[in-house]
C-alpha positions in Angstrom: -37.9 6.7 -8.3 -36.3 3.3 -9.2 -38.3 0.8 -10.7 -38.0 -2.7 -8.8 -38.0 -5.6 -11.0 -40.0 -8.6 -9.9 -38.7 -11.3 -12.4 -35.2 -12.3 -13.5 -34.3 -13.1 -16.7 -32.6 -16.4 -17.1 -29.7 -16.8 -19.8 -30.3 -19.7 -21.4 -27.5 -21.7 -23.3 -27.2 -21.8 -26.9 -28.5 -25.5 -26.6 -31.3 -24.7 -24.6 -32.4 -21.7 -26.6 -32.5 -24.1 -30.2 -34.6 -26.6 -27.9 -37.4 -23.9 -27.2 -37.7 -23.1 -30.7 -37.9 -26.5 -31.7 -41.0 -26.8 -29.3 -42.2 -23.4 -30.8 -41.8 -24.1 -34.7 -43.5 -27.3 -33.9 -46.3 -25.6 -32.4 -46.6 -23.2 -35.3 -46.7 -25.5 -37.7 -49.2 -27.4 -35.9 -51.5 -24.4 -35.8 -50.8 -23.4 -39.6 -51.5 -27.3 -40.7 -54.8 -26.9 -39.1 -55.9 -23.7 -40.3 -54.7 -25.3 -44.0 -57.0 -28.1 -43.5 -60.1 -25.8 -42.6 -62.6 -25.4 -45.6 -62.5 -21.7 -45.3 -58.9 -20.9 -44.1 -58.1 -17.6 -42.7 -55.5 -16.5 -45.3 -54.4 -13.5 -43.0 -53.8 -16.1 -40.2 -52.2 -18.4 -42.4 -49.4 -15.4 -43.8 -48.9 -14.1 -40.2 -48.2 -17.7 -39.1 -45.6 -18.2 -42.4 -43.9 -15.1 -41.4 -43.7 -16.3 -37.8 -42.2 -19.6 -38.7 -39.5 -18.1 -41.3 -38.1 -16.0 -38.6 -38.0 -18.7 -36.3 -36.4 -20.7 -38.7 -34.0 -17.9 -39.3 -33.5 -17.4 -35.7 -33.1 -21.2 -35.3 -30.3 -21.7 -38.1 -28.3 -18.5 -36.8 -27.9 -20.2 -33.4 -26.7 -23.3 -35.5 -29.9 -25.6 -35.7 -30.0 -27.8 -38.6 -33.0 -29.7 -40.6 -31.6 -33.0 -41.0 
């Protein structure tokens, strides 16, 4: 049996990938900022967010993005 794909994956340019990563990292940092500001922040959630932010920063830099 052959599986039929319903969605196509678009190939994105490096610039498009970088722009998406910037938006995603901004959102992650905002969630981290809000969680950190709570009276009783969830340390497990913060650790997960920090891991994800670090991974996305590395991906961003590997694509040629800089934090100027």
